[in-house]
C-alpha positions as CSV (number, residue, x, y, z in Angstrom):
1,M,-44.5,5.8,-67.4
2,L,-47.1,3.5,-68.7
3,R,-48.0,1.0,-71.5
4,I,-50.9,1.6,-73.9
5,G,-52.6,-1.5,-72.6
6,Q,-53.1,0.3,-69.2
7,V,-55.4,2.9,-70.8
8,E,-56.7,1.3,-74.0
9,A,-58.6,-2.0,-74.4
10,T,-57.6,-2.4,-78.1
11,A,-54.0,-3.0,-77.2
12,T,-52.4,-6.4,-77.4
13,Q,-52.5,-8.7,-74.4
14,D,-49.0,-7.7,-73.5
15,G,-49.9,-4.0,-73.5
16,K,-48.5,-3.0,-76.9
17,Y,-49.9,-1.2,-80.0
18,T,-51.3,-3.2,-82.9
19,D,-52.3,-2.3,-86.4
20,G,-55.2,-4.7,-86.2
21,S,-56.4,-7.1,-88.7
22,V,-59.6,-6.6,-90.9
23,A,-59.6,-10.3,-91.9
24,G,-59.1,-11.4,-88.3
25,G,-61.6,-8.9,-86.9
26,I,-58.9,-7.3,-84.7
27,A,-59.3,-3.6,-84.2
28,A,-56.2,-1.4,-84.4
29,T,-55.1,0.2,-81.2
30,R,-56.6,3.6,-80.6
31,L,-54.1,6.5,-80.0
32,R,-54.9,7.7,-76.5
33,A,-53.9,11.1,-75.2
34,A,-53.0,9.5,-71.8
35,A,-50.3,7.3,-73.4
36,F,-48.7,10.1,-75.4
37,N,-48.8,12.4,-72.4
38,A,-47.0,9.8,-70.3
39,M,-44.2,9.6,-72.9
40,Q,-44.0,13.4,-73.2
41,E,-43.8,14.0,-69.5
42,E,-41.3,11.3,-68.9
43,L,-38.9,12.7,-71.5
44,A,-39.6,16.3,-70.4
45,H,-38.8,15.4,-66.8
46,I,-35.4,14.1,-67.8
47,V,-34.5,17.3,-69.6
48,E,-35.8,19.6,-66.8
49,S,-34.1,17.5,-64.1
50,A,-30.8,18.3,-65.7
51,G,-31.6,22.0,-65.4
52,L,-32.3,22.5,-69.1
53,A,-35.3,24.5,-70.4
54,L,-37.4,22.7,-73.0
55,D,-36.4,23.9,-76.5
56,I,-38.8,23.1,-79.4
57,N,-35.9,23.4,-81.9
58,D,-33.4,21.1,-80.1
59,M,-33.9,17.4,-80.8
60,T,-30.9,16.4,-78.7
61,Q,-32.0,17.6,-75.3
62,V,-32.7,14.2,-73.8
63,L,-29.2,13.1,-74.8
64,K,-27.7,16.3,-73.3
65,A,-29.6,15.8,-70.1
66,I,-28.5,12.3,-69.7
67,Q,-24.8,13.3,-70.3
68,K,-25.1,16.2,-67.8
69,L,-26.7,14.0,-65.2
70,T,-24.2,11.1,-65.5
71,L,-21.0,12.6,-66.9
72,S,-20.8,16.2,-65.7
73,R,-21.7,16.0,-62.1
74,A,-20.7,18.6,-59.6
75,N,-20.3,16.0,-56.9
76,P,-19.3,12.7,-58.5
77,F,-20.1,9.5,-56.6
78,A,-22.0,11.4,-53.9
79,D,-25.0,9.1,-54.5
80,I,-22.8,6.0,-53.9
81,K,-21.6,7.5,-50.6
82,S,-25.1,8.4,-49.6
83,D,-26.2,4.7,-50.2
84,G,-23.9,3.6,-47.4
85,A,-21.0,1.4,-46.7
86,A,-22.2,-1.6,-48.6
87,A,-22.7,0.5,-51.8
88,I,-19.1,1.9,-51.3
89,A,-17.6,-1.5,-50.9
90,T,-19.4,-2.7,-54.1
91,A,-18.2,0.3,-56.1
92,L,-14.6,-0.3,-54.9
93,S,-14.8,-3.9,-55.8
94,N,-16.2,-3.1,-59.3
95,L,-13.2,-0.7,-59.8
96,G,-10.7,-3.4,-58.6
97,L,-10.0,-1.4,-55.5
98,G,-11.6,-3.7,-52.9
99,A,-8.2,-4.4,-51.3
100,G,-6.8,-0.9,-52.0
101,A,-4.1,-0.5,-54.6
102,P,-0.5,0.5,-54.4
103,A,0.3,3.6,-56.5
104,I,2.4,3.2,-59.5
105,G,6.1,4.1,-58.8
106,I,6.0,3.9,-55.0
107,P,8.3,1.2,-53.6
108,F,6.8,-1.0,-50.9
109,F,7.7,-4.0,-48.8
110,W,5.9,-7.3,-49.5
111,P,6.0,-10.3,-47.1
112,S,5.8,-13.0,-49.7
113,S,7.9,-14.4,-52.6
114,A,4.6,-14.6,-54.7
115,M,3.9,-11.4,-56.6
116,P,0.9,-9.4,-55.3
117,N,-1.1,-9.8,-58.5
118,T,-1.1,-13.6,-57.8
119,V,-2.2,-13.1,-54.3
120,M,-4.9,-10.4,-54.4
121,P,-7.7,-11.1,-56.9
122,E,-8.4,-7.4,-57.1
123,W,-4.8,-6.8,-58.3
124,S,-4.8,-9.5,-61.0
125,N,-4.6,-7.0,-63.8
126,M,-1.7,-5.0,-62.3
127,V,2.0,-5.5,-62.9
128,F,4.6,-5.6,-60.1
129,L,8.4,-5.6,-60.5
130,K,11.3,-6.3,-58.1
131,F,14.2,-4.0,-57.3
132,N,16.8,-6.3,-58.7
133,G,18.8,-4.1,-60.9
134,A,16.8,-4.9,-64.1
135,T,15.9,-2.3,-66.7
136,F,12.4,-1.7,-68.1
137,S,10.8,-0.1,-71.1
138,A,9.3,3.4,-70.9
139,A,6.9,2.4,-73.7
140,T,5.6,-0.5,-71.7
141,Y,5.6,1.2,-68.3
142,P,5.3,5.0,-69.0
143,K,4.0,6.0,-65.5
144,L,6.9,4.1,-63.9
145,A,9.4,5.8,-66.2
146,L,8.2,9.2,-64.8
147,V,9.4,8.1,-61.3
148,F,12.5,6.2,-62.5
149,P,13.7,8.1,-65.6
150,G,16.9,6.1,-65.7
151,L,14.7,3.0,-66.5
152,V,16.5,0.9,-63.9
153,L,15.1,-0.5,-60.7
154,T,18.1,-0.3,-58.4
155,E,19.5,-3.6,-57.2
156,S,18.3,-3.8,-53.6
157,R,18.4,-7.5,-52.7
158,G,20.2,-8.1,-49.5
159,E,20.7,-4.4,-48.9
160,F,19.7,-2.1,-46.1
161,L,17.9,1.1,-47.1
162,R,18.9,4.5,-45.8
163,I,16.9,7.7,-46.0
164,W,18.4,10.3,-48.3
165,D,20.5,12.9,-46.4
166,D,19.1,15.8,-48.4
167,G,21.6,18.3,-47.1
168,R,21.5,17.4,-43.5
169,G,25.2,16.4,-43.4
170,V,24.9,13.1,-41.7
171,D,25.5,11.2,-44.9
172,A,26.7,14.0,-47.1
173,G,27.5,13.7,-50.8
174,R,25.0,10.9,-51.6
175,G,22.7,11.0,-54.6
176,L,19.3,9.4,-54.6
177,L,19.4,5.7,-55.4
178,S,23.2,5.6,-55.0
179,A,24.8,2.5,-53.4
180,Q,27.2,2.8,-50.4
181,G,29.7,0.2,-49.3
182,H,30.0,-1.1,-45.8
183,A,32.3,0.8,-43.3
184,Y,33.3,0.9,-39.6
185,Q,33.2,4.2,-37.7
186,S,36.7,5.3,-36.8
187,H,37.5,4.1,-33.2
188,S,40.3,2.9,-31.0
189,H,40.9,0.0,-28.5
190,R,42.8,0.3,-25.2
191,L,45.5,-2.1,-24.0
192,L,45.3,-2.0,-20.2
193,M,48.4,-2.7,-18.1
194,S,49.2,-2.5,-14.4
195,A,52.3,-1.0,-12.9
196,G,55.0,-3.3,-11.3
197,S,58.7,-3.5,-10.7
198,A,61.1,-4.6,-13.5
199,G,61.9,-8.2,-13.8
200,S,65.4,-9.7,-14.4
201,G,64.7,-11.3,-17.8
202,N,64.9,-9.7,-21.2
203,V,61.9,-11.3,-23.0
204,I,58.4,-10.1,-23.0
205,G,55.5,-12.3,-24.2
206,I,51.8,-12.8,-24.2
207,D,50.3,-16.2,-23.7
208,S,49.0,-17.6,-27.0
209,S,45.6,-18.4,-25.5
210,L,44.9,-14.6,-25.9
211,N,43.2,-14.5,-22.5
212,G,45.7,-11.8,-21.4
213,T,46.4,-13.3,-17.9
214,L,49.9,-14.7,-18.2
215,T,53.2,-12.8,-18.8
216,Y,56.7,-14.1,-18.8
217,N,59.8,-12.5,-17.1
218,I,57.9,-9.6,-15.8
219,N,57.2,-8.9,-12.2
220,Q,53.5,-8.7,-12.8
221,P,51.4,-7.9,-9.7
222,G,48.4,-10.1,-9.0
223,G,45.3,-9.0,-10.9
224,G,47.1,-7.3,-13.7
225,Q,45.8,-8.0,-17.2
226,I,46.7,-7.4,-20.9
227,Q,43.4,-7.1,-22.8
228,A,43.4,-9.1,-26.0
229,I,41.0,-8.7,-29.0
230,E,39.9,-11.9,-30.9
231,N,38.8,-12.0,-34.5
232,A,35.4,-13.6,-33.7
233,G,32.5,-12.5,-36.0
234,D,30.8,-13.2,-39.3
235,T,31.5,-12.2,-42.9
236,E,29.7,-8.8,-42.6
237,T,28.7,-6.1,-40.1
238,R,25.0,-5.8,-39.7
239,P,22.2,-4.9,-37.3
240,R,19.4,-7.3,-36.4
241,N,16.9,-7.4,-39.3
242,I,13.9,-8.9,-41.0
243,A,13.8,-10.0,-44.7
244,F,11.1,-8.5,-46.8
245,N,10.5,-8.5,-50.6
246,F,10.9,-5.0,-52.1
247,L,8.6,-4.2,-55.0
248,V,7.0,-1.5,-57.1
249,R,3.8,-1.4,-59.1
250,A,4.6,-0.8,-62.7
251,K,1.2,-0.9,-64.3
């Protein structure tokens, strides 16, 4: 590409055409073939680079060529990849994906009480919701509604998650997102005694200390014990655990 000032002395000082001025003694810029050929070849090269044949009757070929080169590429973003890691990082940052991005509708654990869009600048335009039993609008979050058609994010605070049985039979009869109360597996406890000769009394007792080491009016051989079970424990049955926030991206 060139400016007329590169091939014609009658151009303006900044290389442009001028109509000239008779009164001012300024000559009009001469139309030089080199300038027109430069423009012609530049435009023709754009058309031909897009794989189009020049058509004298089509005045939209430059536009079509640009659209084909930029919008209808067989291998999109290949040029960014070929430019290397720095170019890829810049492209991801421009798309707001520099820190990755959780997919809409997929639950995930989060180690902070602050919502992700307030922590990650790249996620500032996203919306995240908690699994706290709240309802949401399909009009506001249409993609989330495809994953949770009931429009409710199941109350999960303080709960343990269990993978869906899906016909295995270990946790049969459960539906997805259904809640399950706590339970103990059926079991028994043994009361261990030792043999001995009958005593002369008619009262049997266990010491109130529940240590199972004393009996009354029984000829109990040394070393014999009655095993006692105390009600030590907490208000729930639970395994060791770590608390995380449980979220989903909604938008």
